[in-house]
C-alpha positions in Angstrom: 94.9 62.8 115.0 94.4 65.6 118.3 92.3 68.4 118.1 93.7 71.8 120.0 91.0 74.1 121.3 91.7 77.0 123.0 89.6 78.6 124.9 90.1 82.3 126.8 86.8 82.8 129.6 87.7 85.6 132.7 88.7 84.4 135.6 85.5 83.9 137.3 83.9 81.5 135.0 83.4 78.1 135.2 84.0 75.5 132.3 82.8 72.2 131.9 84.0 69.7 130.2 82.9 65.3 129.4 84.5 63.5 131.9 84.6 60.5 128.6 87.1 63.1 127.0 91.6 64.1 128.3 91.4 67.3 128.9 94.3 69.0 129.2 94.8 72.5 130.2 96.4 75.6 132.1 95.2 78.1 133.6 96.8 81.6 132.5 96.7 84.5 134.6 97.4 88.5 134.6 101.6 88.3 133.3 104.3 88.7 136.5 106.5 91.8 136.6 109.0 92.3 134.4 112.4 89.6 135.1 116.2 91.3 135.5 117.7 92.1 132.9 120.7 89.8 131.6 124.0 89.9 130.1 125.5 91.4 126.9 125.5 89.2 124.5 128.9 88.9 122.3 129.7 91.6 119.2 128.4 90.9 116.0 130.4 91.0 113.1 130.7 93.8 111.6 128.8 94.6 109.0 129.4 96.8 106.1 131.3 100.6 105.6 129.8 103.0 104.9 132.4 103.5 102.4 131.4 99.8 101.3 127.6 101.2 101.1 128.6 104.6 99.1 130.6 105.1 95.5 131.9 108.7 94.6 132.2 109.7 90.4 134.2 112.9 89.8 133.2 114.3 85.9 136.2 116.7 85.1 135.1 117.4 81.3 131.4 118.6 80.6 129.2 115.8 78.9 125.5 115.0 77.8 126.5 111.5 79.5 128.5 109.9 82.8 129.3 106.3 82.7 129.9 104.9 86.0 131.5 102.1 86.9 131.0 101.4 90.6 131.3 98.3 91.1 128.4 98.7 94.6 127.0 95.0 94.0 123.9 96.6 94.0 122.1 99.1 92.0 121.9 102.6 93.5 118.8 103.7 94.7 120.2 107.4 96.0 122.3 109.2 93.6 122.8 113.2 93.6 124.3 114.7 91.3 126.1 118.8 91.9 127.3 120.5 88.4 130.8 121.8 89.1 129.2 125.2 89.7 127.8 123.8 93.1 123.8 123.5 91.9 122.2 119.5 92.7 121.0 118.9 89.6 117.3 117.1 89.5 116.6 116.3 85.8 118.6 113.9 84.6 117.7 110.4 83.1 119.0 106.8 84.6 119.8 103.7 83.0 121.0 100.6 84.7 123.9 99.5 82.4 125.1 95.9 84.2 123.8 95.0 87.5 125.3 96.4 90.1 128.3 97.2 88.7 128.0 100.6 86.6 125.0 103.3 85.5 125.0 105.6 82.8 123.6 109.4 83.6 122.0 111.3 81.1 121.5 115.2 81.1 119.9 117.6 78.9 123.1 119.6 78.6 127.2 118.8 78.7 127.6 118.4 82.7 131.2 118.6 84.9 130.6 117.8 88.3 130.0 114.8 90.2 128.0 111.8 91.4 127.1 110.7 94.6 125.6 106.7 94.6 124.2 105.5 97.4 
């Protein structure tokens, strides 16, 4: 088994080594200046579009429960609800029904509007 020991010493230090033991060492100085910039690599594969990462649900009829089938493939953490009269609603419950496929929003009063999921 080979034991590796790293010793960091100032540039002017003297290090004594047992002559009976094989030693492999390297002298490391200060880093040099950066090299020339390389060529740009090839473009990467296409990513998910914003449309595939978000969903907009319109609720035309006022209801206390909105069941939203979004099929995003994940449970959206970003949920914004705007009422039909333009108010941002903040007091509602969220229940994830089928992971990544649908959810239910519950409100204290019947409301219509739009839910933005991301």
